[in-house]
N, C-alpha and C positions, 0 to 999 in steps of 0.2 A: 504494500500500500504506500501511497505517496502523499506528501503534505507540503504545501508551500505557505509562507506567511511573510508578513512584513519584516519580522526580525528573526533571523535564522540562528539557531544555537545547536550545539552538538547534542544529539539524542533528544530532540524535541519531545516534550511530554504533552499530550493532548488532554491530560487529566485536568480538571475533572469537569467534563462538559455536561453539566446537568441542565435539563430544561429550565427555563427561567421561572416557570410557575412552581418549581420545587423549592425555590429559594425564599428565605425570609428576607426580603430586600428592603433597602432604604438607607440613605445617608451616605454611602460611599461615593467618592468621585472617581470616575474612570476617564482619563484623558490620554490622547496619543502623545506621549512624551517619554523621554528616557526614564528608566527606573531610578527614582530618588533613593538616596541613602536613607535607611530607616531613621525617623526623627527620634531623638532622645526624649524619653518621657520623664527623665529624672528632674526633680525640682531644682531650680537654680539655688545655689548656696552662696551666702555672702563671703567675700574673700577678705581675709585679714591682710591689711596693707601696712607695712612699716613706713614711717616718715613723719614729717612735721604735722602736728595737729593744730597749728596756729598759735599755740601757747609758747611762751618763752621757756627755754630749757630750765632756767632757774626757778620758774614758777610751778613746775610740775611737782605734785605731792610725792613723797617717798613711797616706794612699793610697800604694800601691806604685807606684814609677816604672816597673816593668817592663811589657812588653807582655802583653796577655792571652794565655792559652795558645790554640793553634790548636784548631779544632773537631775532636773525635775522629773518626777514620776509622770508618765503619760496620763492625760486626762481619761476619765472613764468614758466608755462608749466605743465608737468605731474610729479606726484610722486606716488610711489606704497608703500603700507603698507600690508605685509612686502615687502622689495625690491626684493625678489625672492620667488617663490611658488613651492611646491612639487606637484607631481601628486596626485590628489584627494583633493587638497587644494583650498583656495580662497585668493584673494587679493583685497584690496580696492584701486581703482584708483581715484586720486585727480587731478582736474584741477584748476590751479591758474591763471585764466584769468578773466577779466571783461566781463562777458557773460550774455546774456538774457536767453539762453537755451544751452544745450550741450548733445551730445549723443556719448557714447564710442562704439567702435566696436572691438571685440576680438573673435578669433576662429570662424568667420563667423556669430556671433550673435551680435545684437545691444542691448546696455544697456542704456536706457535713464537715464541721471544723475540727481541727486537731489542736491538742493542748501543747503549749510551749511555755513552761513555767507558770506565771500568773496571767497568761493571756491565751487566747484562742485564735487560730488563723485558718484561712482557706485561700486558694488561688482561683480567681475568676478569669474567664476568657472572653474576649470581645472579637466578634467576627469582622471580616473586611467590609461588610455591608451594614454594619450596625448603625443605627441612628445616632447622630452626634448630639451633644448637649448633655444635660444632666440626666443621669440614670439612677434610679433608687436601688440601694442595697439594704435589705432588711435582714436582721439576725434575730432568731428566736432562741432563747436559752432558758435552761432550768437553773435557778439559783442554787449555789452550793448549800447543802444542808436542807434542801427541800423548799417547799413553798410553791406558789402559783407560777407557771411559766411567764416569762417576760419577753419583750421584744424591743429592739431599737432600730431606727431607720435613718440612713444618711445617704446622700446622693454623691456619686462620683461623676466627674466630667469626662465624656468621651470626645476626643478631638478627631478632626478629619485628616485623612491622608489622600493624596492624589496618586492613583495607580495608572500606569500606562495601559495601552490597549494593543493586543496582537490580532492581526487579521489572518485567519487560517482557512485554507481550502481543504475540504474533506472529500475523498472519493466515496462513492456509494457504499463500498464495502466497509470502509472505516466508519462512516456515518451510521451504519446499521448497529454498531455497538452502543449507540446512544439512544436506542429505542427505549421508550418509557418503561416497558416491562423489565428490561435488563437493568436500567438505572434504578428503578424502584426496588428491585430485589436486592441489589448491592447496597443501597442506602439502608434498607431494613436490617441487613446482616451487620453493617457497621454500627447502626444505632444500638443493636442488642449488645454488641461487644463494649461499646463506650458507655453503656448504662451502668456497667459495673463500677463499684467504688471501693477501693481499699483504704481503710481508715488508718493509713500509715504512710509515711514518706520513706521510700526505699533508696532514693538517690541522695548523694551529698555533693555539694559544690556545683560548679557549672557543668553543662552538658558538653560532650565531645562531638566533633564532626563525625558523621556516620560513614564518610568516605574520604579518601585522600584526593579524589578527583576535583576538577575545577567546577565551581558553582556556575551553572549555565542558565537557570531560570529562577525567578523570584516569586514569592508569595504575593497574591493580590492582583496579578496581571489580568486585565479583562480579556475576554475571548469573544471575538466576532467570527462566526463561521459562514463561509461561502457568501461573503459580503452582506451578511445579515446584521441585525442589531447585536449589541453586546448582551449575551445571555448568561454568562457565568464568569468565574475568575479562577485562576490557578491557586489551588488550596494548599500547596506545599512548596518545597524547595528542591531543585534538580541538581544533581551532581553528575558530571560526565564520567565515562569510564568504559573500558572494553569489557566484553562479556567474560565473566569469570573473575573480575576484580573484586577484592573483598569488601564486604559491607559489615560495619561494626555497630554494636549497641551503643547508643548515645549516652546511656546512663544505666545504672543498676535497676533491674526490675524483673517481673515475671512474664514469660511469654504466654499470651492468652489466645493467640490465633496464629495458625500457619495454614496456608492453603492457597488455592487459586480463586481469584475474583475476575469476572469477565472484563471489566474496564481496567482495573489496576493490576492485573496479572498476578503472578506468584507473590505472596505477601507474608510478612511477619509483623505482628502487632505486639508491643510490649506495654504492660501496665507498670508504671513507676510509682503508683500510690498517689493519694490526695487528688484523685480525679485526672491525673496527667498520664497520657499515653503517647507513644511514638509509633509510627507506622512506616514500613519499608516496602516499596512496591516495585514491580516489573522484574523481580529477581529471576536469575537463571538457576539458582540452587538455594535450598533452605537447609541450614546446618543445625537447627535447634528444634525442640519438640514443645508442644503445648504443655504448660505446667512447669517448665524448666526455669529456674532462677539464673539469670545471666548478670554478669558484672559489666561495668562501663568498659568499652574497648574490646569486648569479646566479639569474635567474628561470628555472625549469625547467618550469613548467606553470601551470595555473590551477585554482582550487577548482571542484569539481563535485558531482554527486549520483549517481555511478555505483556499481554494486555494491549491497551490502546496507546501505541507508541509508533515512532518512525525510526527509532534507533536505540541502541543500548544506553541506558543511564539508570540512575537511582532517583526515584521520586520519594522524598522523605517528608513526613508530616509530624507536627506536634499538635495534639488534640487535647483540649482541656474541657472536660465534662461534655463531650460531644461537639465542641466548637473548635474548628480548625483555626489555629493562630499562626503568627509569623515565626517559623522555627529559627530564622537567622538571629533573632533577638536572644535565643537561648544559647548561641554559640559564641558570644562575645566575651566570655570569661566572667559573666555576672552570675552571682549566686542568686537563685530565685527561691524565695521562702526564708524563714527565720534562720 
């Protein structure tokens, strides 16, 4: 099968071309432009600058011999890290309350929270087409020692990202893989897998790149097929490679799916706990079994050209509670979670 498009990259991934009516659409901006570098969502911090304060050197008071005051205890209620999140991003929700258990709700999904000392936390995911602006996050919790359940609500700001658009021509044979019945069946299987929730974080530190190959396609790129309107976007990150090149687990976790998917080809899905999954698609070989615990950097398979593709490559996804998010943000050496 052949495929041409406005921007050619090694091992073009046509994933994931879902009919537009299957998407929960709204908010995302798709423009024909070069892929921008992911915008940082970290809040700006004041910089300490040495230099003249305007006072005479002789008028400055002597340094205090006392110890600096301790860091203030976070206010009770909710905090977000980062305080705002872009489309395709994630944020950690923290609850500072004396609780025996807690569950966050965001975007119609529930996120059971994990305990970290005197606080509770959960990672929430924002899709590429999420509506921008204020979005409510509510947390229901049971007070420590018993009592009536309580809840707290606070909004997080979702900011806009501009995603480029790719124009793709599909042959009739290729387009047949996008038939609604095929797509719906695959979506249902994925939804069942991602509905699982392990109330434990199995990974530590930043995620590792799943391949040593060059990154060739980015998350969020809009897709226009056969000169039609933009009907979907690229839901993962592509790495180039020859058939048989190794594919590695990005973080420690448990394998929850191995097998063939019509669109995504031979696949491995790993549950890392706390609602976080990674998925590895188009593989030529699978080297792990369902139920197996794998560590970060373990080879789990090999790059292939199975499913809806035009050449060998790895299509890699990070999925948070069923929402595909930008995996590149997880590969920047940043620790996600407490």
